[in-house]
N, C-alpha and C positions, 0 to 999 in steps of 0.2 A: 717477473719472475719467470726464467726462461722455461721451454718446455724440458721436462726432466726425461723425456722418454729419449732427449738427444743430448741433454746437456745432464749427466749425472751430478749428484751433489759432488762437493769438494770441500775441505776445511783446510786450513791450515796446519803444518807440522813445524813445532816449534824446537828449537836447538842452540846451545850455547855460540854465540856469534853471528848467528843469521840475520842478516841486513835485511830490514823490516824498511817495506814502501808503501806508498799508499795503495798499490794495488793490493798487499796482504792485509791492509786494515780493511777496504773495502769487502774483501773475499769472506774476512772473519763477520763483518755485518751481516752481508748477503746470506751467508752458510746458513744463520739463525732465522731470518727473515723470512727467507724461500722456505725451509722445511716448516715454519710454525705456520706459514699461509696455506702451503699446502694439505696439512692435517687440517685446519680448518675449512679449507673448501672442502676435502673430500668426507671428513666426519661430522659437520656441524652446519654445512651448507650457508645459504646467507639470508641476511635478513635482519630486523632488529632483534635485539639479544634484552635489552631494558631501558625502558623511559625512551625520550625521543618525540614524546606527545606534541601533537601542533594543536597549539589552543588559538581561539579568533580572539583577539585584545578590542577592535572596535572594527567597524566598517571596510579597513583596510588594510589592517595591519593585523599579523601574527605572531606568536611566539613559539619558537621549539624549545622545548624542555630539555634538560641533559640527560644524557643516553649514548647506547652501545650499540654498534650494529656490525656486520661482516659484511664486505661486499660481496660479488661474484668472484673475485680472485684472491679470496680468503684476508685482503686486509682488512685491518680493525680502524673500525669509523668511529672517533670520540669526539662528543661535545661536551664540553667540560664544563660549561656555563649557559643558561638560558640565552636564545639570541631572539632578540624583537625586530622585524622587519616589516617596511611597507611591502604589500606585495608588488606593486608597481617599481618598486626597486631592486628587485629577485633579479636574477641573470634568467634571459628567457620569456620575460613576461612582455607580450606586445602591447599597444593601446587601439588596436583597429579593431577588436566587437569582445564589447564586455559580457554579453549575454553565454556565457558558456563555463565549461568546467576545465581547470587548470590541476595540473598534477605537480605537488612538491617532490623532487628527490633530494637525496643524499649520498654526496660521491667523496670516494678516500683523495685526498690531497697533500701532495708536501710542496711545503715554501723553505725556501732558504731564510737563515737568522743572523745576527751577530756578522756584518762584515767586517773582515779584517785586513790587514794589509800583508799580502803574499809578498815575503821577501824572496823567496825562490825563484818565480815567475817575474820578477821585478829586474833582477839580474840578467835574466833570458832577454826580457822584452827591450831592456832599456828605459822603464815606465814604472809610474805605479800600478798594481795591481791590485784590488780589493778580491775578496773570495768568502764565502760565505762560511762560518765557523759552526753553524749548527743545520740541521734539519727538523722543521718542524712538521710532524705527523699530523695534516690536519684537516679541514671538510671542507668541501662545496657545496654551498645550498645551489639549485634553480630549478627552473619550472619547464614542464613542456606543457603544450597547450592542445596534443593529441594523446588520445589512450593508446598504453601501449597492447599489442596485438595480444589477444589472449592465448595463443599457443607461445608466446615467447619466455614464458617462466617455465622454469628446468622441469618440474614434475608433470605440467599439464600434458607435455607427449607421453608420458607415460602412462599417465591414468584416463585419459578423455581423449575423445575426439570430437574437435570443437569445428564448428561450419559456422560462416558469416552470411545471415542472409540479407541484412542490407548497413550498410553505414554511409553516415556524411558527416560534415563538421559538427552536429546537434544531437544526430540520433545513432546509435550503434545496435542492431539485434543480432544474437548469437544463440546458438543452438549448441548441448553440450550432452554426449553419451559418453557410457562407460567403453571404454576401448578394448576390453574382454567381456565375456560374459559367460556363463554356464549354461548348460539346456535344463531349460524350467525357472530359472531365474527370472523375478521380478525388478526389470532396471528404470531407473526413472530417466526420463527425458527434460533438460533444465532448458527452458526457454528467459534468454535473459535481455530486458530490454535496459540500455542505458542512453541517456537524456541530459539536456541542460534545463534548469529549472524550468526558463523562459520559453520552451519549445512546447508547444499546443500538445493537448491530450493525443495519446497512442494508441492505436488499437489494432490488432492485428488477428486474421481469422487464415486457417487453411486447412485442407485435407492432406493426410500423407499417404503414400504407399508402402508397404511394408514386404519385405523377403527375410523368413525366417524368424521375426516376430508377429504376436498375435495383439491387435489392439485391446487395452482393458478399459473400464469407467462405462459410463452411461453415454458419454459423446464417441464411443468408437472410435472412428479413425479422425476425426473431426477435432480441431483442437480453437479456441476463442481466447483472446486475450483482449480486456478494456481497463485499460488507467483508471484508476479511480480519480470522481472527479475533483474529491476534496484534498489531494494528496499532494504531498509537497516532496517527492522523492528523486533521485537521480538515477534511482537503479531499482527494477521490478524483476523477480523472479516468477516464472508460472511452469509447474512442473506436470507432466501426465507420465502414464505410465504405460509400459508393453511388458507382452510376456515371451521369453527366449524360445523358441521352439526346439525339439529334440533332434538338432542336426550338428553334431561337433563335427570339428574340423571344416566347416563352412565358414563365410564370411556374411552375416547379417546387415540388410540394408535398409536405409528409413530413408524413403525420397523425397523432398517437397519439389515441386514442378511450379513453375511462374504461373501457368493457367489457373490454377489451384490454390494461391496465394493473395492474399487482399490484404495493404498494408495502407493504412491511412494515420497519417499526422495533421491533427485538428482535423478540417473539411475536405481535405486534399488528399488522394489515392495516389501513393507513389509507385509506378511500375516497378515491376523485379523480371529482369530478364536473362537470369540464371537458374539452373536448375542446382539443387543443392542436394548431396549426398552423404550419409552418414554410413561409414563402415565400420562393424564391431565383428572380433574374430570371436566364434562360438567354440569354445575349447573344454576339454574333458579336466584338464589340470586346474585345481584351483586358481582361482584369479589372483590373490596373493602371492603366489608361489612365481606365478609367470610374469607379473611386474615385478619382483624382485631380480629374477633371472634378466631381466632387459636391464635392470638398474646394474647390476655386477658385470654385466658381458658389455657394458656401452665401453667406446677406446677411452684410453686414458688423456689422451689430448682433447676430446670432446668432454669429458667431465672436468678436467681443469680448464679448459680455455674456452670451452663452447659458450658460455654465456659471458664473455668476457666484456662484453659492451653495455650491458644490461647495470643498472642501479637500483638503489634499494626505493621503493616510493614509499614516502612518509605519510602521504595524503592526499585527499582529492577533496579540490576547494570548489564549492558550486558559487558562482558569482551570479549577480542581477543587476541588469542593467537598469539606471535611473540616469534617465535623459544622457548628457555627455558625460558621465561617470560611472561609477558600478559600486555595489557592495558586495561584504563576504555575507552569504547566506547560510551556508551550510560546510561543516569539515568533518570529514569522514576519514579516521585515522588507519594508516596502513590496509589500505583498500584493497588490494589483492593478498592480504592474508600472509606476507613477507615476515614469519616469526620465526625465530630459532627457539625452541623449547627446550628446558632445562631437563637432563637425562634421567637424573634421578628423581624428580617431579614427575616425569611421566613415567615412569617405573611402577612408582607409590600408585598413582590414576591406573596404570593399567592392571597391578594385581588386586585393585580396591575392584575395581570393576568386573575382573574375574570371578571373583570371591561372593560379590553379591549379584552377578546376573547369571550365572549358570541356570538354564533352566527356566527362565523368568521373562516376560515380552512385557513389552510396552507399549503405550496407546499414545496418541496424539490427537486431540480433536479439535477440530474447527467446526463452528456453525455460521451459516449464512442465513441472509431473508429471502422468503419466496413471497410471492404478492398473495393478497386475500383469496382465500379457494384453492390455492394451487394444493397438488399432492404432495407431502413431505419425500423428500430424497435422501438417500443415503448412498455415499460412495466409499469403498476402503479400498485401500492400496499396502500393501506387505514392503516391509523393507528388510528383508533375509541379512543384511550386511550388518545392521544394529537391532533383528530381534524387536521392531516396532510396525506395529499397526498405525495409521496415517487415515481416521476417520473424517468425513466432513458429513454435515448434516444440513439438509435445507429445510428449514422450520417457517410455514407459511406465517405471512404476518395477522395479529389479530385484528376482525374486524373493529377500524376506526371510527369511534363513536364519540363526537366534540361536545354534543349535545345532549339532556337527559329530556325526555318528553312522557307527559302522565295526560291521560285523558280520562272523563268521567261524564256521566248521564244523570238528570235528575230531572224529576217530573214534578211540575206547579200546578196544581188544582185551581178551578177557576170556580167561584161559586155565582149562582144565577142570582140576580136581584128579584124578589118577589115583584115588587112594582113597577121598575122597569124593564125588565126582563131581560136586560144587559147582563154578559159573563163578566165580572169584575175578580179581582184578587180577594182574598178573605178581608173580610171588615168594609167590603163595600169600595174596596180603593183602587185607583189605578197605579200605584206603585208599591214595590214588593221589593226586600231587601232580604236575602237567605241568611240561615245561619252560618257560623264559620267552616267551610270546608277545606278539608287537609288535602291538599294536591301531592302529596308523597314525595316529593324531593327536596326535602330538608331544607333547611332555614336557607336565606339567602333571597336574592331578588329575583322573580319570573316575570314570566308575561304570562296573562291569560286572554284566550281568545274566546268567544261564547257564540253559539247559534244556536236557529231553532230547526229541531229534527221534524221532519215531517214523514209520517209512514203510509204506504198504499193501502187503501181502503182495500176491505175485505173483497168487495164485488167486481176489482179491476180487472181488467182485461189481461190476458196470458198475452206477456211481450211488452205490458207497457212498463213504463218507468216506477223501480223501484222506489226504497228508501231514499229520501232526501235530506241536505241538511243546509241550511240557509245562514250565510254570515251575512254581516252589515244591514243596511237598507234592504227591508224586501220589498218594497214597493215599487223599487226599480223593476221588475219584473211584471209589473201591471199589465193587463192588456197584451201580453204575450202567452204563448204555448206555455211559457214554465211558472205562470202566473201562482203561487202559492197559496193555499186554502187555509191560511194563517194571520191571524192578525197583525198590525205592525208594532213593533215591540223595540223600544230603545234598550241597550243594554249598558250598564258600566259597571267597573270590579274595583274592587278595594281590596290590596295584598298588603299582608302583614311578614314583612320580612323574617323577622325575629321568631316569629312562631311557624312558619310555613304554612300558612291556612289563608284563607281569601274570601269573600263576600262577592254575590253577584248582584247587582242593582237592576231592576226593569221595571219601565215604564210602558203602561199601554198606550197607544196613539189612537186606536180606533176600536170599536166593539169588536167583541170577538163570539163566534158562534160554537167555538170547541169547547169541551169541558176541562182539558189541562192544555197545559205547554211542557214538549219535553225539551229539555234544555242542554246542549250538548257542550261543554267546556274543554278545552287545552290547554295544559301549561308547560311552557318554555325554559330549562332554566341552561346556561351558556356554563360549560365545566372549565374551559381554559379560554384563558383571555387571549385575544388576538389570533384564534382559530376560525377560520370561515364556517359561518353557522351552516350544518345540516339539516336543517327544516323543510321540511317535501314542500315541494314549488306549489303545488295545489294550496297549502295552509299558509304558506306566505305570502299567495296572491290575496286572500283570504285576510290576513291582517291588513294588509295595505288599503286593501277595499274599505276597510271595517274604519279604517283611521281617516282615512279621505271621507266617510260618510260622515262619522262623527264631527268634522271641522266644518263640513257643510251645513250639518242642521245648525251649529252655533253661529 
């Protein structure tokens, strides 16, 4: 299509006896094609109209479904039947590196068809000449391995100020702000991290300085992004908000200096050697009116041909390297939002939205975990362009208890034998078995630990040792300062898992001077299989000690 400002549209004028030549027939087709494409370009824009879904068939093959799109010159791209291709066979795909993202594009393409003998040319040239009898308005699929520049899309320059913080063959970090803002507006700054699937975890932290803006949120002018450890995405978006100051007619600036910016890819810190600055025009005029003004006042040649080299991106395809080859891991359809909406549908959506959203606010909420014992956090961001509040609530995690513990104490009296003067269990026996004791942990298997409790004497000096509990063999402390005034007792336990009860069996190994035994028991029950026990260290040591002592006695 020729530049319309330099070449006005012409159409044939027919009259009886007019001699029609090739030029006349070509002009006839060109007139309608160019005018239709001009209107397509200016009224509808560019992008996918319907269909053209990209679907992975297997690890190396994709299918592009039937569909219609308009390119950036207003030409119709029609895929009339599904196309299945191996990715390696598509134009532009190279085999030098597989751990990457590739971008599948569709472009308008004309192809000659039906070659026929040209009588007129052969009479001039003196040899047989063939010419194509038809043009097939077709398409071309090809791959690019570099992502398009964020500002290369038509509407990006009208709506947003986009800066690049860092870019290499595997990672690109950009940041976006609205190009215009009104005083008092709260605007979102969007940080976008694009990466390949096999690129290590990305983290970013920086402090920004602002002129014409006030930071919002609990972090002030500090921004932190950390890629989730279990995620498998190729793009992440992190937003923070600033409030526009009442300085109409000025340019607000948000600056990121390299010394205040830390970018890590895996364990490697990436040096940033340039300053990044956003410029936002603070205006009194409504932002939508200003954007429309810029749109309608753009030069016609820019509107028609300013993006002639741009093509419609159908998919971003994430690849994983598998040894000497690759596999398709993800397919993101129309990754840059190049769609052409239906005008009547958009009108209905707009009307329904207006009738139902007047004087109504919307809320979006996200919750995230905080460590146990932290103070709950609440961060609220208001989006005036859609009457929406964004609530972010930090909730402390509950205390993790993976085992249940119960304890109790029972006192077993010892009777004095009138003949021998020795104190034994009732009926003069050295062995004693308690009644069933309910541990309170319900049915199921439990572990029981039993110990002897010694209380301090009433006349004990101030500052002396207080209450003691001995687990395992008491006689190991004999002839030490920790020797117990307790008889040697062997313990055994009998557990009834179906009842939730147990018995304690005791055996006196030597004589006893005291009138009763104070027996302290602990019951432990595992709640979740495969979770590390949370038994206190001192109790765990007592269990191990008692088990070792029991095996030694045997």
